[in-house]
C-alpha positions in Angstrom: -129.6 17.7 62.5 -126.2 18.6 63.8 -125.3 22.2 64.8 -123.4 24.5 62.6 -120.4 24.2 65.0 -120.5 20.4 64.7 -120.7 20.7 60.9 -117.8 23.2 60.8 -115.7 20.9 63.0 -116.4 17.9 60.7 -115.6 20.0 57.6 -112.2 21.1 59.1 -111.4 17.5 60.2 -112.2 16.0 56.8 -110.4 18.8 54.9 -107.2 18.2 57.0 -107.4 14.5 56.1 -107.9 15.4 52.4 -104.9 17.8 52.4 -102.7 15.0 53.8 -103.6 12.8 50.9 -103.0 15.4 48.2 -99.2 15.3 48.3 -99.0 11.6 47.3 -101.8 12.0 44.8 -99.9 14.9 43.1 -96.8 12.7 42.9 -98.8 9.8 41.4 -100.3 12.0 38.8 -96.9 13.5 38.0 -95.5 10.1 37.3 -98.6 9.2 35.2 -98.0 12.3 33.1 -94.3 11.7 32.7 -93.2 14.5 35.1 -90.5 12.3 36.8 -87.4 13.7 38.6 -84.1 12.2 37.5 -82.9 10.1 40.5 -80.1 7.7 41.3 -77.5 9.9 39.6 -74.2 11.0 41.2 -73.5 14.6 41.9 -70.7 14.5 39.3 -73.1 13.2 36.6 -75.7 15.9 37.6 -73.1 18.7 37.4 -72.5 17.8 33.7 -75.9 16.4 32.5 -78.8 17.3 34.7 -79.9 20.4 32.8 -79.3 18.5 29.5 -81.9 15.8 30.5 -84.3 18.0 32.3 -87.9 16.9 31.6 -86.8 13.6 30.0 -88.7 10.4 31.0 -89.3 7.0 29.4 -92.8 6.9 30.8 -94.2 3.4 31.5 -96.4 4.4 34.4 -99.1 5.5 32.0 -99.0 2.1 30.2 -99.3 0.2 33.5 -102.2 2.4 34.7 -104.1 2.6 31.5 -103.9 -1.1 30.5 -106.5 -2.5 33.0 -108.7 0.6 32.5 -109.1 -0.3 28.8 -110.7 -3.6 30.0 -113.2 -1.9 32.4 -116.5 -0.9 30.9 -120.0 -1.4 32.5 -122.4 -2.4 29.7 -125.6 -3.0 31.7 -127.4 -2.9 35.1 -129.8 -5.8 35.7 -131.8 -6.3 38.9 -133.9 -9.3 37.8 -131.0 -11.4 36.6 -133.1 -12.5 33.7 -131.4 -12.7 30.3 -134.6 -12.5 28.3 -136.6 -9.5 29.6 -135.8 -6.0 30.8 -138.0 -4.3 33.4 -139.0 -0.7 33.2 -136.9 0.1 36.2 -133.8 -1.5 34.6 -134.4 0.5 31.4 -134.8 3.7 33.4 -131.6 3.0 35.3 -129.6 2.5 32.2 -131.1 5.6 30.5 -130.0 7.6 33.5 -126.6 6.0 33.4 -126.3 7.0 29.7 -127.8 10.4 30.1 -125.1 11.2 32.6 -122.5 9.9 30.2 -121.2 7.6 32.8 -119.5 5.3 30.3 -117.1 8.2 29.5 -117.0 9.4 33.1 -116.3 5.9 34.5 -113.3 5.5 32.1 -111.8 8.6 33.6 -112.8 7.6 37.1 -111.3 4.1 36.7 -108.0 5.7 35.6 -108.1 7.9 38.7 -108.6 4.9 40.9 -105.9 3.0 39.2 -103.4 5.8 39.8 -104.5 7.4 43.1 -106.1 4.4 44.8 -109.7 5.7 44.7 -112.2 8.0 43.0 -115.8 9.0 43.9 -119.3 9.4 42.4 -121.6 12.2 43.6 -125.3 11.8 43.0 -127.9 14.6 43.3 -131.0 15.7 41.5 -131.2 18.4 38.8 -133.9 21.0 38.5 -136.2 18.4 36.8 -135.6 15.8 39.6 -133.5 13.6 37.3 -130.4 11.9 38.7 -127.3 14.0 38.2 -124.1 12.0 38.6 -120.5 13.4 38.6 -117.3 11.5 39.0 -115.1 13.2 41.5 -111.3 13.5 41.7 -109.5 11.8 44.5 -107.7 15.0 45.6 -111.1 16.8 45.9 -113.3 14.3 47.7 -113.1 12.2 50.9 -115.6 10.0 52.9 -115.6 9.2 56.6 -116.9 5.8 57.6 -118.0 4.1 60.8 -115.7 1.9 62.8 -116.6 -1.1 60.7 -115.6 0.8 57.5 -118.8 0.2 55.7 -121.4 2.9 56.6 -120.8 6.3 55.2 -121.1 8.9 58.0 -120.2 12.1 56.1 -118.4 13.2 53.0 -116.6 16.3 51.8 -115.8 17.9 48.5 -113.3 20.7 48.3 -112.0 22.7 45.4 -110.6 26.2 44.8 -110.8 29.1 42.4 -108.1 31.8 42.0 -108.7 33.4 45.3 -111.4 31.4 47.1 -111.5 27.8 48.5 -114.8 26.0 48.7 -116.0 23.0 50.7 -119.3 21.1 50.8 -120.0 18.8 53.6 -122.6 16.0 52.9 -124.5 14.5 55.8 -127.5 12.1 55.6 -129.9 14.9 56.5 -128.2 18.1 55.2 -125.6 19.7 52.9 -123.4 22.4 54.4 -121.6 24.7 52.1 -118.6 26.8 53.1 -115.9 29.0 51.6 -112.8 30.9 52.8 -110.0 33.0 51.3 -107.1 31.0 49.8 -104.8 33.1 52.0 -105.5 30.6 54.7 -102.3 28.6 55.1 -102.6 24.9 55.7 -100.0 22.7 57.4 -100.3 19.1 56.2 -98.5 18.0 59.3 -101.8 17.8 61.1 -100.9 20.5 63.7 -103.8 22.6 62.6 -104.3 25.8 60.6 -102.4 29.1 60.5 -104.9 31.9 59.9 -104.0 35.4 58.6 -104.0 38.0 61.4 -107.4 39.7 61.8 -109.4 37.0 60.0 -112.7 36.6 61.8 -114.4 33.3 60.9 -115.1 29.8 62.1 -112.7 26.9 62.5 -110.1 27.0 59.7 -111.5 30.3 58.4 -114.6 28.7 56.9 -117.7 30.9 56.6 -121.1 29.9 55.2 -121.5 29.9 51.4 -125.0 31.0 50.7 -126.6 30.4 47.2 -129.5 32.5 45.9 -132.9 30.8 46.5 -131.4 28.0 48.4 -131.7 27.1 52.1 -128.6 27.0 54.3 -127.9 24.3 55.2 -129.6 22.6 52.3 -131.8 19.6 53.3 -130.8 16.2 51.9 -133.9 14.4 50.7 -132.0 11.2 50.0 -131.5 10.4 53.6 -128.0 9.1 53.0 -124.6 10.5 52.2 -124.8 11.0 48.4 -121.1 10.3 47.6 -119.7 6.8 46.9 -116.1 5.7 46.9 -114.7 3.5 44.1 -111.6 1.8 45.6 -108.9 0.0 43.6 -108.4 -3.5 45.1 -108.5 -2.5 48.8 -106.7 -4.6 51.4 -108.4 -5.9 54.5 -108.2 -3.2 57.1 -106.0 -1.0 54.9 -106.1 1.4 52.0 -106.8 0.7 48.3 -103.8 0.1 46.1 -102.3 2.3 43.4 -101.3 0.4 40.3 -98.2 2.6 39.8 -96.8 3.1 43.4 -94.6 0.1 43.0 -93.6 1.1 39.5 -92.1 4.4 40.4 -88.8 3.1 41.7 -88.3 1.0 38.5 -89.4 4.0 36.5 -86.7 6.1 38.2 -84.2 3.3 37.4 -85.0 3.2 33.7 -84.8 7.0 33.4 -81.4 6.9 35.1 -80.1 4.2 32.8 -81.2 6.2 29.8 -79.5 9.2 31.3 -76.3 7.2 31.5 -76.7 5.7 28.1 -77.1 8.9 26.1 -73.7 10.4 27.3 -72.1 7.1 26.6 -73.5 7.1 23.0 -72.5 10.7 22.7 -68.9 9.9 23.6 -68.9 6.9 21.4 -69.6 9.1 18.4 -66.3 10.9 19.1 -63.7 8.9 21.0 -61.9 10.6 23.9 -58.2 11.5 23.6 -55.4 10.8 26.1 -52.3 13.0 26.0 -49.4 11.6 28.1 -46.2 13.4 28.9 -47.4 16.8 27.7 -47.8 19.9 29.8 -51.3 20.7 31.1 -53.0 23.2 28.8 -53.3 26.8 29.9 -56.0 29.3 29.1 -55.0 33.0 28.4 -56.2 35.6 30.9 -57.2 38.9 29.2 -57.6 42.4 30.5 -60.4 44.8 29.9 -58.9 45.7 26.5 -58.5 42.2 25.4 -54.8 42.0 25.9 -53.3 38.8 27.4 -51.8 39.5 30.8 -51.1 36.0 31.8 -52.4 32.4 31.8 -54.2 30.0 34.0 -54.5 26.2 34.0 -57.5 24.8 32.1 -60.3 23.6 34.3 -60.9 19.8 34.4 -64.5 20.4 33.5 -63.5 22.1 30.3 -61.1 19.3 29.4 -63.8 16.6 30.2 -66.2 18.5 28.0 -63.7 18.4 25.1 -62.9 14.7 25.9 -59.3 15.2 26.7 -57.3 13.5 29.5 -53.8 14.7 30.3 -51.3 12.4 32.1 -47.7 13.1 33.0 -45.0 10.7 31.7 -43.5 9.9 28.4 -45.0 11.9 25.6 -47.6 9.7 23.8 -51.0 10.3 22.2 -53.8 7.7 22.4 -57.5 7.3 23.0 -59.9 5.2 25.1 -63.3 3.9 24.0 -66.6 4.9 25.5 -68.6 2.4 27.7 -70.7 -0.1 25.8 -74.4 0.8 25.7 -75.4 -2.9 26.0 -75.1 -2.8 29.8 -77.6 0.0 30.2 -80.0 -1.6 27.7 -79.9 -4.9 29.6 -80.7 -3.1 32.9 -83.7 -1.3 31.2 -85.1 -4.6 29.8 -84.6 -6.3 33.1 -86.5 -3.5 34.9 -89.3 -3.7 32.4 -89.6 -7.4 33.1 -89.9 -6.7 36.8 -92.6 -4.1 36.1 -94.5 -6.7 34.0 -94.4 -9.3 36.7 -95.2 -7.1 39.6 -98.1 -5.3 37.9 -99.4 -8.3 35.9 -99.0 -6.3 32.7 -98.4 -8.6 29.7 -94.8 -8.5 28.5 -95.8 -7.7 24.9 -97.4 -4.4 26.2 -94.0 -3.4 27.6 -91.8 -4.4 24.6 -90.3 -7.4 26.5 -91.8 -9.5 23.8 -88.9 -11.1 21.9 -90.1 -14.5 22.9 -93.7 -13.7 21.9 -93.0 -12.6 18.4 -94.1 -15.8 16.7 -96.9 -16.9 19.0 -100.5 -17.4 17.8 -103.6 -15.7 19.1 -104.3 -18.5 21.7 -100.8 -18.2 23.1 -101.1 -14.4 23.4 -104.5 -14.7 25.0 -103.0 -17.1 27.6 -100.2 -14.6 28.2 -102.9 -12.0 29.2 -104.5 -14.3 31.8 -102.8 -12.5 34.8 -104.1 -9.1 33.5 -107.6 -10.5 33.1 -107.5 -11.9 36.6 -106.3 -8.5 37.9 -109.2 -6.7 36.1 -111.6 -9.3 37.5 -110.4 -8.4 41.0 -111.0 -4.7 40.3 -114.5 -5.4 39.1 -115.2 -7.3 42.3 -114.4 -4.3 44.4 -116.1 -1.8 42.0 -119.4 -3.8 42.0 -120.6 -2.5 45.5 -119.8 1.1 44.4 -121.8 0.6 41.2 -124.7 -0.8 43.1 -124.7 2.1 45.6 -124.4 4.7 42.8 -127.4 3.1 41.1 -129.4 3.0 44.4 -128.8 6.7 44.9 -130.0 7.3 41.3 -133.2 5.4 42.2 -133.6 7.5 45.4 -133.4 10.7 43.4 -136.4 9.5 41.5 -138.2 8.6 44.8 -138.0 4.9 44.3 -136.9 3.6 47.7 -138.1 0.0 47.0 -136.0 0.0 43.9 -133.0 1.3 45.8 -133.5 -1.5 48.4 -133.7 -4.1 45.7 -130.5 -2.9 44.1 -128.6 -2.9 47.4 -129.9 -6.5 48.1 -128.9 -7.8 44.7 -125.8 -9.8 43.9 -123.2 -7.3 42.6 -121.7 -9.8 40.2 -125.2 -10.3 38.6 -126.4 -6.7 38.9 -123.4 -5.1 37.2 -122.7 -6.4 33.7 -119.1 -5.8 32.5 -117.6 -6.0 29.1 -115.6 -9.2 28.7 -112.3 -8.4 30.4 -110.3 -10.8 28.1 -109.1 -9.9 24.6 -110.2 -12.2 21.8 -109.8 -12.4 18.1 -113.0 -12.3 15.9 -112.5 -15.9 15.1 -112.4 -16.8 18.8 -115.5 -14.7 19.5 -117.5 -16.3 16.6 -116.5 -19.8 17.7 -117.4 -19.2 21.3 -120.7 -17.6 20.3 -121.6 -20.5 18.1 -120.9 -23.0 20.9 -122.9 -20.9 23.4 -125.9 -21.0 21.1 -125.4 -24.8 20.6 -125.7 -25.5 24.3 -128.9 -23.4 24.5 -127.8 -19.9 25.7 -130.1 -17.1 24.6 -129.1 -14.7 21.9 -129.3 -11.9 24.4 -126.8 -13.5 26.6 -124.4 -14.2 23.7 -124.6 -10.6 22.5 -124.0 -9.3 25.9 -121.2 -11.6 27.2 -119.3 -12.3 24.0 -119.7 -9.1 22.0 -120.2 -6.6 24.8 -123.4 -5.2 23.5 -125.2 -2.7 25.8 -128.9 -3.0 26.6 -130.0 -0.6 23.9 -127.8 -2.3 21.3 -129.2 -5.7 22.2 -132.8 -4.4 21.9 -132.0 -2.9 18.5 -130.4 -6.1 17.3 -133.3 -8.2 18.5 -135.8 -5.9 16.8 -134.0 -6.1 13.6 -134.1 -9.9 13.8 -137.8 -9.8 14.4 -138.3 -7.5 11.5 -136.4 -9.9 9.2 -138.5 -12.8 10.4 -141.7 -10.9 9.5 -140.5 -10.2 5.9 -141.7 -12.5 3.1 -138.5 -14.0 1.6 -140.0 -13.8 -1.9 -140.3 -10.0 -1.5 -136.5 -9.7 -1.2 -136.0 -11.3 -4.7 -136.3 -9.6 -8.1 -139.1 -11.1 -10.3 -136.7 -12.8 -12.8 -134.7 -14.6 -10.1 -138.0 -15.6 -8.3 -139.3 -17.1 -11.5 -136.1 -19.0 -12.1 -136.2 -20.4 -8.6 -139.8 -21.5 -9.0 -139.1 -23.0 -12.4 -136.3 -25.1 -10.9 -138.7 -26.3 -8.3 -141.3 -27.3 -10.9 -143.6 -24.3 -10.3 -144.8 -21.5 -12.6 -141.8 -20.3 -14.8 -143.5 -17.3 -16.2 -142.2 -14.1 -14.6 -144.9 -11.6 -13.4 -146.1 -9.1 -16.0 -143.8 -6.2 -16.5 -140.7 -8.1 -15.4 
């Protein structure tokens, strides 16, 4: 076990790294939620319109981030790879997954990974020694790896209340809990911490956080760091990828175009006037009693607001037309096309679908192939995280052999995902019929084609078995049964009392 000084040093180091991530994460979530600053506008435009369009955004970042998440759902965990039988361990794993509501939690976690590059699962045992799994926010959790980037050495979770900041350091053999006043000021530059004068504490102001009836530090019975990272399409030797980082600049462009278009439309509703040869208008100057004591030239801003332009020369009155809105709309459509191509989001999700209006279901399915491939890539990188989360759940139950079997399994076979492609009911039924015709089991068809979870498959198979045990004649009323037998040459008399 490390010393408290070593644990404190690791806590401070990981917390500093987490703080450096938080600025970009906050920006990514702002764009997801439509809180987008209006950029690319001139100072002249801002002086007239910035307050008018404050808070406006034509938010496409949410569409880009949410679209692949809607295709990501884990529907089963299978160690054996068999399509016909479920082992007791597999059933227990799935029950633990459902008991922790990880279908709902994973949906939120996948969105966090899509937006902020990564999310985390934290596995521990509850008071009854059942696995307790929580999905952690990317701005509250961080993991430190070995030089190869595979083995988890330590992890930190940090959050804050109104006046106290908390940190929990997870090591393979112990859990160290700390806290400090929020008055501790952090510098994200990495230069260190500035502590309030007179504060007596450890590195960074952290002091032990002791919980009633709990050891400090708390022993870790799992023997491994109980936090797992879910990265979004990581690059070799680099960070995972945010699905909206590359969209932000185009999002700013579209917002700017809308900002330019609205004033143009406003001016188009009332054409501007040009007065040539007249004197520049003057505004009366009043004293404290409201009496005019002189005049001053009207400000250009006031004239622009009233849509007047004064020119010297021969007296003449005319007007000039506002700029056409078509130019701005074309730029917006072009920007949406770039977003669709760069993020592999189908064009008909971004309203660039004029050419798709009359296409059939097969053509639309083909148009979604890039998105399906993108989701498949995400699933590939999520599989190891799903395996390790399940292995930790097994360790909580004391099943080390099961955990080893999970870790040694093929991730693509262990994690069963809902079909990432979108199909019509007709396409599903046709594919399912052909699957059965070539000999695939009903369990496989229900899982792969219809996305049934393990409990749903079991329930459906039990219903089929019940139907097979029922005497068909018992399902018919006596008169109908008699008529059928009569047509077949049997006894035509209905039973007594019919």
